[in-house]
TIVEX-711479 format. One record per residue: residue in three letters; x negated, y negated, z of N, C-alpha, C in turn. Coordinates in steps of 0.001 Angstrom, whole numbers, padded with zeros to 6 digits, always signed. Atoms other than C-alpha are relative to their C-alpha. Layout:
BEGIN
ALAXYZXYZXYZ;...
//
This chain:
BEGIN
UNK-001088-000269-000718-070607-011046+031796+001248+000612-000892;UNK-001171-000609+000933-067533-008927+030450+000929-000971-000113;UNK-001143+000901+000298-064691-010722+028929+001269+000539+000630;UNK-001299-000407-000628-061096-010514+030157+000550+001354-000616;UNK-000745-001249+000598-059316-007052+029713+001377-000213-000083;UNK-001353+000200+000362-056132-006959+028017+000679+001405-000457;UNK-000846-001244+000242-053410-004154+027837+000419-000279-001543;UNK-000493+000054+001558-052924-003542+023945+001561+000059-000073;UNK-001422-000021+000274-049278-004335+022685-000157+000245-001514;UNK+000070-000402+001416-049161-002428+019239+001063-000647-000776;UNK-001201+000515+000881-047295-003809+016321+001227+000976-000145;UNK-000840-000924+000198-045524-000456+015977-000664+001085+000795;UNK+000393-001259-000842-045682+002658+018275+000871+001188-000354;UNK-000751-001167+000494-044379+005704+016484-000337+001104+000989;UNK+000362-001055-000873-046105+007820+019008+001067+000064+001198;UNK-001051+000197-000934-043594+006458+021645+001425+000614-000517;UNK-001294-000497+000530-040663+007434+019371-000066+001641+000018;UNK+000015-001318+000104-041993+010864+018689-000046+000680+001392;UNK-000240-000667-001236-042334+011502+022479+001252+000252+000483;UNK-001342-000087-000466-038620+011161+022787+000883+001029-000762;UNK-000802-000806+000960-037469+013220+019812-000817+001195-000474;UNK+000805-001021+000781-040379+015664+019073+000514+001371+000028;UNK-000533-001544-000029-038478+018808+020304+000922-000003-001187;UNK-000908+000048+000867-035695+017975+017872-000654-000097-001420;UNK+000795+000117+001352-038112+017294+015011-000455+001476-000162;UNK+000527-001379+000147-039897+020567+015626+000967+001088-000259;UNK-001304-000799+000490-036586+022464+015422+000557-000184-001298;UNK-000348+000294+001406-035675+020817+012289-001023+000660-001103;UNK+001011-000457+000749-039000+021531+010698-000191+001545-000076;UNK+000006-001331+000117-038982+025088+011715+001091+000820-000659;UNK-001025-000360+000638-035540+025443+010357-000205+000115-001602;UNK+000457+000058+001450-036821+024372+006888-001124+001125-000288;UNK+001167-000998+000267-039926+026698+007136+000578+001493-000030;UNK-000662-001304-000150-037540+029694+008008+000742+000187-001483;UNK-000864-000068+001154-035404+029019+004992-000827+000143-001219;UNK+000949+000098+001105-038442+028617+002521+000738-000603-001145;UNK-000413+000662+001003-036442+026219+000586-000416-001334+000182;UNK+000701+001055-000107-038364+023197-000040+000303-001325-000879;UNK-000370+001157+000937-037019+021082-002945+001449+000142-000364;UNK-001294+000146+000406-033454+020091-003764+000895+001262+000616;UNK-000726-000842-000642-031956+022071-000996+001236-000595+000963;UNK-001127+000433-000846-029181+021765+001714-000252-001196+000936;UNK+000312+001055-000677-031046+019470+003835-000035-001436-000712;UNK-000139+001239+000845-031361+016930+001053+001353-000344-000413;UNK-001579+000186+000336-027595+017157+000033+000561-000520+001438;UNK-000499+000520-001125-026790+016698+003693-000300-001402+000342;UNK+000334+001337-000241-028841+013674+004098+000291-000942-001024;UNK-000697+000957+001103-027556+012076+000682+001350-000209+000624;UNK-001460+000337-000483-023991+012432+002261-000116-000909+001194;UNK+000100+000615-001280-024987+011104+005577-000530-001502-000114;UNK+000546+001250+000340-027023+008019+004189+001091-000755-000779;UNK-001145+000539+000830-024108+007265+001706+001101-000436+000999;UNK-001072+000342-000877-021592+007240+004488-000602-001292+001115;UNK+000454+001200-000735-023830+004970+006549-000057-001408-000865;UNK+000230+001221+000931-024334+002665+003571+001408-000576-000514;UNK-001401+000641+000709-020448+002413+002718+000287+000383-001229;UNK-000225-000177+001394-020763+003979-000481+000265+001486-000315;UNK-000545-001391+000559-019780+007267-002474-001231+000935-000239;UNK+001103-000749+000651-023016+008541-003726-001519-000351+000729;UNK+001374+000122-000483-026654+009026-002368-000847+001063-000874;UNK+000920-000982+000678-029639+010481-004460-001275-000180+000635;UNK+001363-000009-000716-032820+011387-002546-001054-000005-001135;UNK+001136+000236+000858-036105+010411-004205-001212+000137+000895;UNK+001248-000170-000680-039802+010808-003464-000507-001326+000744;UNK+000603+001095-000602-040233+007091-002414+000987-001024-000221;UNK-000781+001278+000194-038512+003654-002100-000460-000562-001414;UNK+000443+000399+001191-040517+002589-005127+000588+000642-001202;UNK-000722-000621+001080-039120+005303-007283+001504-000368+000041;UNK-001501+000205+000112-035605+004464-006223+000103-001276-000610;UNK-000143+001251+000813-036250+000817-007558-000146+000367-001473;UNK+000319-000201+001491-037792+002164-010765+001406+000612-000739;UNK-001051-000803+000652-034843+004757-011417+001298-000705+000067;UNK-001309+000711-000031-032028+002407-010312-000025-001085-001203;UNK+000126+000905+001260-033423-000256-012778+000362+000723-001431;UNK-000061-000557+001175-033589+002219-015426+001516+000539-000281;UNK-001430-000477+000088-030081+003762-014683+000883-001163-000364;UNK-000825+001113+000257-028794+000192-014970-000172-000612-001483;UNK+000240+000392+001286-030056-000136-018403-001117-000695-000367;UNK+001074+000732+000177-033321-002032-017977-001059+000545-000754;UNK+000773-000566+001049-035661-001432-020870-001169-000973-000216;UNK+001229+000813+000460-039129-002892-022072+000406-001273-000853;UNK-000339+001321+000529-038858-006491-022962+001000-000637+000784;UNK-001031+000513-000626-036040-007165-020733-000594-000800+001219;UNK+000352+000665-001108-036181-009610-017792+000821+000373+001119;UNK-000642-000404-001210-035323-009117-014154-000201-001028+000768;UNK+000110+001059-000917-034571-011814-011581-000257+000785+001308;UNK+000309-000432-001397-036151-011267-008119-000807-000989+000588;UNK+000740+000905-000964-037741-013102-005212-001444+000230-000102;UNK+001514-000225-000119-041487-013673-005145-000466+000352+001249;UNK+000438-000117-001466-041578-013358-001408+000463+001336+000321;UNK-000402-001341-000132-041508-009527-001143-001205+000828-000126;UNK+001099-000744+000209-043725-006523-001091-000108+000287-001565;UNK+000262+000114+001318-045367-006069-004506+000811+001246-000702;UNK-000823-001107+000701-043322-002735-005252+001392-000567-000691;UNK-001197+000709+000524-040125-005070-005828-000303-000196-001457;UNK+000369+000422+001282-042060-006494-008797-000521+001163-000969;UNK+000696-000989+000844-044135-003497-009947+001089+001079-000395;UNK-001064-000820+000473-040998-001497-010336+000664-000454-001404;UNK-000327+000757+001275-039919-003920-013093-001023+000211-000987;UNK+001157-000078+000928-043220-003785-014642-000156+001308-000395;UNK+000261-001400+000257-043380-000048-014529+000987+000366-001294;UNK-000833-000405+001142-040512-000005-017077-000211-000889-001372;UNK+000318+000881+001035-042139-002699-019371+000739-001125+000100;UNK-000971+001290-000069-039688-005452-018355-000944-001042+000662;UNK+000583+001095-000535-040619-008848-017102+000522-000415+001372;UNK-000628+000540-001049-040167-010015-013571+000075-001598-000069;UNK-000194+001256-000037-038715-013451-013403+000344-000491+001375;UNK-000158+000232-001565-038946-015078-009936+000733-001060+000165;UNK-000985+000865-000661-036375-016956-007941-000388-000318+001298;UNK+000645+000450-001209-037619-019051-005056+001155+000369+001201;UNK-000760-000503-001078-036394-018113-001601+000798-001126+000925;UNK-000423+001022-000918-034418-020079+001138-001027-000103+001155;UNK+000951+000042-001060-036847-021468+003871+000472+000572+001272;UNK-000420-000297-001390-034607-020395+006805+000072+001555-000043;UNK-000176-001360-000014-033832-016777+005864-001108+000952-000791;UNK+001130-000581+000920-036899-015953+003423+000625+000838-001100;UNK-000638-000668+000966-034250-014359+001236+000402-000870-001234;UNK-000164+000549+001182-033318-015170-002369+000994-001189+000132;UNK-000902+001268+000002-031827-018701-002859+000909+000068-001343;UNK-000806-000131+001196-028746-018301-005187+000059-001079-000839;UNK+000005+001449+000770-028828-021998-006167-000944+000031-000984;UNK+001179+000275+000928-031961-021311-007992+000047+001105-001277;UNK-000068-001063+000923-030641-018349-010282+000399-000584-001282;UNK-000274+000507+001229-029218-020533-012958-001194-000564-000734;UNK+001350+000475+000599-032660-022231-013530-000880+001175-000800;UNK+001020-000921+000358-034238-018813-014272+000573+001038-000976;UNK-000497-001261+000899-031744-016680-016176-000030-000519-001573;UNK+000198+000072+001249-032157-016302-019899+000930+000872-000647;UNK-000657-001144+000700-030676-014295-022768-000627+001335-000072;UNK+000590-001245-000210-033097-011688-021944+000250+000706+001242;UNK-000300-000613-001258-031983-011173-018495+000844+001076+000148;UNK-000840-001291-000128-030701-007670-017694+000425+000316+001454;UNK-000218-000609-001429-030549-007360-013927-000665-000937+001112;UNK+000392+000795-001128-030999-009066-010543-000359+001134+001064;UNK+000470-000720-001132-033007-007415-007807+000108-000826+001217;UNK-000256+001002-001148-031919-008895-004401-000738+000839+001327;UNK+000652-000625-001083-034257-008230-001348+000567-000310+001381;UNK-000388+000262-001352-032925-007940+002238-001210+000007+000912;UNK+001276+000020-000520-036122-009008+003840-000054+000035+001581;UNK+000199+000028-001635-037118-008245+007599+001058+000770+000670;UNK-001204-000525-000724-033723-006527+008175+001128-000946+000059;UNK-001119+001008+000215-031467-009567+007121+000442+000088-001364;UNK-000650+000091+001417-029184-009511+004223-000152-001336-000639;UNK-000081+001329+000691-029469-012114+001545+001443-000349-000034;UNK-001337+000386+000034-026551-014111+001132+000803+000353-001295;UNK-000369-000641+001135-024693-011910-001192+001080-000696-000929;UNK-001083+000646+000745-021454-013750-002219-000361-000772-001120;UNK+000408+000788+001296-022912-016454-004499-000815+000655-000949;UNK+000638-000869+000926-025263-013950-005878+000826+000913-000827;UNK-001079-000860+000732-022591-011579-006817+000851-000760-000815;UNK-000830+000846+000907-020443-014352-008287-000915-000337-001195;UNK+000843+000171+001158-023312-015409-010401-000141+001159-000691;UNK+000316-001244+000923-024122-011895-011573+001399+000394-000769;UNK-001239-000305+000766-020362-011389-012357+000282-001022-001172;UNK-000123+001073+001029-020205-014637-014413-000949+000344-001148;UNK+001126-000251+001014-023525-013417-016383+000069+001431-000467;UNK-000014-001485+000433-022417-009734-016601-001331+000689+000264;UNK+001054-000442-000427-025386-008804-014771+000006+001135+000951;UNK-000027-000993-001296-025958-005501-012525-000892-000727+001043;UNK+000704+000372-001158-027184-006278-009036-000685+001369+000667;UNK+000648-001045-000787-029676-003865-007258-000550-000552+001244;UNK+000163+000525-001190-030083-004351-003685-001414+000759+000472;UNK+001194-000544-000620-033712-003645-002297+000302-000083+001457;UNK-000408+000056-001415-032550-002531+001036-001065+001066+000744;UNK+000878-000805-000624-035852-000949+002052-000205-000476+001552;UNK+000317+000471-001303-036193-002949+005137+001232-000326+000844;UNK-001099+000420-000690-032528-003302+006080+001030+000998+000163;UNK-001033-000939-000109-030806-000086+006452+000623-000240+001420;UNK-000871+000383-001074-027911-000572+008933+000511-001342+000338;UNK-000285+001413-000087-027723-004318+008534+001391-000225-000631;UNK-001271+000438+000714-024455-005873+007340+000145-001508-000389;UNK-000303+001433+000646-023232-008954+005584+001655-000138-000155;UNK-001403+000333-000096-019727-010300+006500+000848+001315+000009;UNK-000792-001163-000445-018510-006873+007793-000403+001234-001047;UNK+000383-001001+000944-020078-004978+004761-001499+000567+000072;UNK+001394-000428-000141-023129-002809+005117-000800-000285-001259;UNK+001100+000203+000985-026279-003668+003121-000054+001248-000681;UNK+000183-001040+001025-026490-001192+000116+001408+000168-000601;UNK-001131-000270+000436-022754-001316-000472+000583-001304-000868;UNK-000496+001218+000590-022486-004707-002177-000460-000148-001537;UNK+000393-000007+001540-024483-004508-005432+000465+001319-000604;UNK-000218-001251+000754-024196-001813-008225-000719+001228+000502;UNK+000655-001001-000611-026826+000202-006477-001034-000599+000921;UNK+000953+000383-001175-029245-000069-003496-001113+001113+000044;UNK+001311-000871-000108-032730+001325-002898-000380-000114+001348;UNK+000459-000318-001328-033749+002611+000391-001518+000669+000135;UNK+001248-000543-000263-037259+003319+001589-000190+000711+001311;UNK+000174-000737-001281-037994+005964+004273-001616+000074+000272;UNK+001530-000094-000509-041747+005045+004584+000047+000018+001514;UNK-000095-000352-001512-042795+005995+008100+000092-001141+000882;UNK-000262+001118-000757-042972+002530+009310+001450-000772+000219;UNK-001323+000696+000155-039388+001688+008404+000917+000402+001154;UNK-000952-000452-001077-036468+001741+011097+000509+001398-000130;UNK-000209-001595+000095-035479+005212+009684-001199+000334-000881;UNK+001262-000140+000743-038946+006397+008586-000263+001696+000087;UNK+000394-001387+000199-039912+009935+007279-001520+000276+000601;UNK+001417-000350-000460-043310+011714+008203-000766+000025-001398;UNK+000628+000036+001277-044621+010752+004579+000800-000945-000890;UNK-000772+000879+000802-043106+009068+001660+001497+000622-000239;UNK-001362-000348+000064-039308+009258+001017+000717-001206-000540;UNK-001002+001122+000336-036433+007232-000674+001242+000476-000446;UNK-001382-000554+000535-032842+007173-001939+000630-001242-000597;UNK-000840+001019+000800-030611+005270-004238+001424+000358+000473;UNK-001359-000052-000420-027083+004669-002936+000920-000890-000921;UNK-000699+000734+000737-024412+003592-004942+001718+000404-000081;UNK-001428-000390+000224-020457+003623-005735+000240+000412-001233;UNK-000330-000507+001568-020930+004406-009428-000437+001318-000270;UNK+000440-001311+000406-020816+007858-010328-000911+000215-001269;UNK+000888+000048+001175-022514+007026-013643-001532-000348+000449;UNK+001405+000392-000309-025470+005436-012028-000683+001134+000794;UNK+000572-001168-001028-025843+008403-009259-000275+001238-001147;UNK+000304-001377+000806-025608+011206-012208-001401-000547-000694;UNK+001165+000294+000583-028280+009224-014163-001287-000068+000709;UNK+001077+000038-000866-030496+008891-011334-000411+001486+000471;UNK+000197-001409-000276-030259+012580-010413-000668+000602-001269;UNK+000772-000391+001266-031179+013158-014262-001460-000286+000079;UNK+001071+000524+000056-033925+011043-014033-001148+000406+000981;UNK+000910-000548-000972-035550+012197-010824-000455+001346-000180;UNK+000528-001554+000076-036008+015830-012116-000053+000240-001523;UNK+000470-000242+001346-037685+015414-015392+001044-000331-001229;UNK-000984+000413+001013-034539+014087-017243+000744+001245-000428;UNK-000758-001296+000296-032922+017637-017198+001457-000128+000463;UNK-001598+000017-000252-029087+017779-017480+000181+001541+000142;UNK-000009-001412-000147-029473+021577-017290-001214+000748+000362;UNK+001243-000710-000409-032214+024020-016111-000795-000021-001254;UNK+000865-000049+001106-034988+023461-018601+000493-000590-001228;UNK-000652+000878+000974-033063+021134-020737+000035-001508+000249;UNK+000023+001567-000292-034004+017548-020844+000503-000772-001049;UNK-000666+000877+001080-032154+015007-022657-000787-001302-000281;UNK+000704+001402+000060-034612+012041-022001-001271+000180+000966;UNK+001233+000009-000829-038046+011455-020461+000501-000387+001412;UNK-000214+000302-001534-037814+011416-016470-001128+000152+000777;UNK+001197-000186-000963-039858+011716-013517+000126+001143+000942;UNK-000083-000919-001041-040584+013993-010820+000037-000666+001344;UNK-000142+000884-001151-039256+012202-007981+001146+000598+000944;UNK-000928-000632-000863-037421+014593-005515-000368-000061+001627;UNK+000023+000044-001401-036929+014126-001814-000106+001434+000461;UNK+000267-001460-000478-038391+017352-000234+000787+000331+001161;UNK-000780-000322-001285-036453+019335+002441-000600-000383+001400;UNK+000671+000137-001314-038955+018813+005234+000248-001501+000370;UNK-000169+001390-000429-038602+015019+005057+001459-000225+000216;UNK-001641+000225-000256-034754+015163+004689+000256+000664+001359;UNK-000346-000728-001254-034646+017593+007770-000452-001161+001136;UNK+000424+000895-000935-036804+015069+009676+000969-001338-000045;UNK-000689+001138+000027-034777+012192+008602+001405+000165+000525;UNK-001347-000252-000507-031385+013756+009492-000044+000051+001716;UNK-000034+000014-001334-032652+014124+013048-000081-001422+000538;UNK+000098+001472-000221-033861+010426+013129+001219-000675-000156;UNK-001300+000731+000099-030531+009236+011873+001049+000037+000945;UNK-000955-000059-001179-028765+010432+014722-000361-000765+001191;UNK+000565+001095-001048-030820+007962+016855+000088-001454-000536;UNK+000227+001462+000690-030694+004988+014436+000774-000954+000704;UNK-000884+001225-000649-027804+003062+016084-000633-000277+001362;UNK+000721+000570-001224-029533+003213+019471-001198-000679-000208;UNK+001345+000643+000224-032776+002252+018076+000233-001433-000634;UNK-000369+001330+000445-031034-000608+016216+000389-000943+001037;UNK-000258+000989-001047-029573-002067+019351-001207-000148+000802;UNK+001268+000210-000693-032932-001755+021080-000634-001038-000633;UNK+000788+001099+000737-034487-003824+018337+000720-001165+000217;UNK-000733+001081-000014-031697-006363+018441-000119-000499+001505;UNK+000236+000433-001392-032014-006520+022369-001517-000633+000081;UNK+001373+000394-000025-035722-006957+021892-000281-001370-000743;UNK+000021+001394+000898-035303-009810+019247+000683-000796+000904;UNK-000538+000943-000981-032892-011462+021619-000877-000523+001064;UNK+000947+000219-001105-035522-011363+024439-001210-001059-000433;UNK+000928+000848+000588-038247-012766+022148+000620-001448-000253;UNK-000724+001240+000270-035742-015534+020985+000111-000831+001115;UNK-000254+000587-001356-034831-016503+024445-001096-000726+000693;UNK+001268+000628-000498-038415-017004+025415-000651-000962-001076;UNK+000706+000789+001080-039679-018616+022229+000747-001324-000190;UNK-000733+001414+000189-036910-021267+022118-000491-001087+001016;UNK+000735+000938-000807-038875-022990+024934-001382-000445-000401;UNK+001386+000183+000238-041872-023259+023139-000011-000800-001460;UNK-000051+000719+001181-042267-026179+020559-001022+000432-001029;UNK+001095-000400+001079-044018-025436+017228+000256+001353-000558;UNK-000309-001447+000300-042450-021845+016783+001331+000130-000597;UNK-001427-000162+000582-039468-021075+014467+000298+001633+000039;UNK-000483-001366-000082-037905-017791+015566+000788+000274-001330;UNK-000907-000118+001185-035916-015942+012932+001468-000198+000237;UNK-001248+000416-000218-032310-016800+012429+000854+001053-000422;UNK-000911-000895+000404-029221-014708+012047+001186-000718-000329;UNK-001158+000985+000493-026530-016748+010117+001450+000730+000437;UNK-001421-000628-000431-022774-016085+011255+000333+000905-001112;UNK-000547-000856+000905-021306-013054+009657-001108+001035-000518;UNK+001053-000841+000399-024630-011446+009242-000547+000850+001291;UNK+000692-000807-000971-026097-008506+011263-001395+000412-000215;UNK+001321-000208+000321-029906-008395+011511-000363+001190+000674;UNK+000538-001207-000710-031629-005080+012280-001416-000181+000343;UNK+001559+000304-000489-035188-006626+012859-000888+001213-000207;UNK+001187-000744+000514-037296-004273+010889-001291-000819+000370;UNK+001111+000811-000486-039767-007056+011635+000755-001109+000830;UNK-000370+001270-000655-039413-009994+014097-001128-000887-000352;UNK+000931+001011+000831-041003-012741+012025+000141-001395+000551;UNK+000122+001287-000352-041873-016116+013367-000715-000930-001195;UNK+000900+000690+000739-043383-019084+011407-000581-001179+001005;UNK+000768+001018-000631-046007-021451+012672-000936-000685-000906;UNK+000810+000651+000896-048086-024065+011063-001380+000562-000018;UNK+001353-000573-000083-051474-022556+012309-000027+001499+000005;UNK-000126-001523+000023-050774-019102+011351-001137+000695+000207;UNK+001106-000929-000153-054052-017691+010716-000843-000069+001248;UNK+000570+000215-001346-055608-019212+013900+000786+000783+001090;UNK-000818-000657-000925-052639-017826+015825-000259+001490-000049;UNK+000101-001418+000110-053080-014413+014358-001453+000558+000452;UNK+001353-000435-000415-056840-014293+015219+000007-000091+001553;UNK-000161-000019-001638-055918-015373+018860+000719+001065+000534;UNK-000895-001045-000565-053286-012728+019305-000923+001342-000244;UNK+000754-001281+000075-055630-009957+017712-001227+000121+001103;UNK+001247-000192-001053-058541-010900+020265+000460+000439+001219;UNK-000700-000371-001278-056086-010333+022926+000840+001386-000121;UNK-000590-001357+000237-055068-006786+021440+001467-000128-000079;UNK-001457+000038+000372-051630-007970+020368+000249+000289-001608;UNK-000423-000408+001378-050380-006343+017158+000629-001200-000691;UNK-000716+001003+000969-049294-008667+014308-000460+000171-001337;UNK+000236-000053+001446-049069-008710+010644+000730-001001-000647;UNK-000528+001191+000828-048555-011200+007842+000845+001123-001162;UNK-000889-000526+001320-045527-009944+005470+000482-001175-000724;UNK+001066-000607+000740-046706-011216+002994-000689-001253-000415;UNK+001006+001184+000207-049816-013323+002499-000014-000560-001457;UNK+000053+000385+001466-049536-013448-001371+001445+000017-000528;UNK-001478-000164+000836-046228-014272-003066-000374+000568-001482;UNK+000339-000622+001049-045918-012316-006227-000451-000737-001188;UNK+000378+000880+001151-046344-015012-008616-001419-000357+000011;UNK+001449+000311-000104-049845-015627-007355-000598+001260+000173;UNK+000664-001160-000172-050782-011992-007244-000826+000191-001398;UNK+000809-000239+001179-053580-010980-009638+000622+000955-001152;UNK-000798-000845+000789-051167-008426-011110+000837-000932-001113;UNK-000788+000789+000750-049074-011277-012556-000598-001339-000516;UNK+000743+001066+000403-051763-013613-013583+000589-000453-001436;UNK-000152+000265+001473-050774-013252-017373+001522-000704-000081;UNK-001119+000848+000013-047431-014865-016544-000170-001372+000254;UNK+000282+001179-000068-049063-017953-015938+000451-001053+000992;UNK-000441+000770-001138-047748-019212-012769-001042-000695+000806;UNK+001028+000828-000860-049565-021719-010539+000548-000297+001392;UNK-000472+000549-001200-049445-022886-006934+000932-001223-000117;UNK-000916+001035-000017-046484-025075-006402+001289+000280-000786;UNK-001263-000453+001044-044146-023185-008891+001117+000574+001076;UNK-000946-000500-001078-042266-021507-005796-000377-000363+001353;UNK+000616+000649-001397-043000-023835-002865+000540+000688+001279;UNK-000520-000634-001227-040594-022071-000377-000663+001320+000285;UNK+000810-001268-000048-042262-018708-001052-001285-000079+000355;UNK+001392+000291-000364-045762-020107-000825-000380-000599+001403;UNK+000088+000526-001048-045191-022100+002119+000218+001243+001228;UNK-000332-001255-000862-043574-018781+004083-001284+000807+000105;UNK+001231-000760-000122-046755-016914+002990-000926-000447+000827;UNK+001166+000583-000816-048920-019408+004753+000358-000085+001443;UNK-000490+000032-001467-046781-019428+007967+000675+001019+000742;UNK-000502-001081-000617-045121-016258+008698-000909+000878+000763;UNK+000785-000972-000717-046259-013863+011311+000876+000951+000707;UNK-001162-001077-000568-044403-010618+012363-000796+000586+001390;UNK+000548-000360-001292-044875-009788+016058+000219+001635+000156;UNK-000396-001416-000167-044612-006270+017723+001489+000156+000130;UNK-001607-000311+000066-041181-004847+017153+000302+001448-000076;UNK-000229-001407-000034-040012-001292+017992+000868+000220+001062;UNK-001127-000202-000991-037140+000169+020136-000635+000218+001394;UNK+000483-000483-001475-039460+001351+022922-000883-001239+000507;UNK+000686+001354-000639-040971-002233+023447+000599-000477+001161;UNK-000518+000599-001303-040776-003464+026932+000164-001171+000299;UNK-000252+001353-000299-039627-006652+028343-001436-000786+000476;UNK+001256+000548-000278-043051-007197+029904-001074-000048-001169;UNK+000878+000028+001228-044878-006615+026625+000485-001246-000707;UNK-000548+001150+000859-042501-009021+024888-000495-001469+000751;UNK+000572+001202-000788-043481-011581+027789-001233-000187-000271;UNK+001362+000070+000131-047023-011052+027340-000262-000657-001498;UNK+000234+000691+001379-046850-011823+023523+000399-001361+000126;UNK-000492+001257-000092-044739-014938+024155-001026-000796+000738;UNK+000785+000738-001011-047188-016101+027004-001155-000334-000907;UNK+001093+000303+000912-050080-015685+024444+000283-001047-000975;UNK-000419+001048+001179-048243-017805+021744+000112-001278+000791;UNK-000027+001374-000741-047581-020524+024458-001486-000529+000242;UNK+001466+000331-000240-051314-020369+025348-000645-000753-001116;UNK+000552+000583+001165-052464-020902+022009+000398-001255-000476;UNK-000592+001075+000692-050102-023588+021070-000295-001262+000747;UNK+000568+000985-000900-051485-025554+024027-001260-000550-000371;UNK+001351+000064+000467-054873-025448+022584-000260-001343-000719;
//
């Protein structure tokens, strides 16, 4: 006998997004094709200005990826081989591997269990005479608690780099994420709230010195045509992606409101279900819900239950950085960063995108309730 039939609820539905903006996208792409300008042209310059304005800063520098944004901003802030950089262990590996790419050492700082972001009270335990920078991650679309982090950084004369890959459009006490530290790094990976049709990224900053250094580094270290003053990278945001992102940027505020509405509906329904911790939004923070992430004790079993019912779900992230094989040489062991480790065992991100319908949200929540009654 055939099993029950379930309507799929995807984790993310980019096809639904394209259905609504496809005409605008095609017009933008055709404009670039007609210009035959594909690298370091007018679309990129315009996008840099528009993203800088959104981020509340003076400068934007388009790059080939969010990872390159991290590497180049660290380099522009003076991080070199042998230095140490403070960062949370509960994040995508790129946050740490950008540090490693410069020959520097990631030094991990545990997270707060309620927001999953860096715990500023842990910084003092981890700083040393070799510390040269702090990378703060705004995870899932929620800003880290920046005031105590910035106060610590000022006291120790350390630059702060915001990893704003997941939180473009979010705010902290009235300030946009990306405008608080010395520089911020944005990813336009296709799954992000503002996603390209391939890899792309940007550094945003109020510092003309950092902006100019990143511009030099992204283009082979050239300060003039065919004149390089230092080793650099080939990390230029191409015109096609810039044009696509400019179209999408016009819709970002509407998409953000839809995500926030969907998150409110999830939370309204989940608040009636014991055993589930919905995401929180502290007073003074604006969450943009790149992910809607709950935590439950029997996470792996719930994940299997939802997947069997064709409900999309993903664990961001199942392995904290200090326990990744990449960082085995640092000698960390289970228990070193307990809040990050417990989060990695309990978090689960549910379907979240602007076009998500209320009946789909209800089906996801009903399935969670059914599982927890088992």
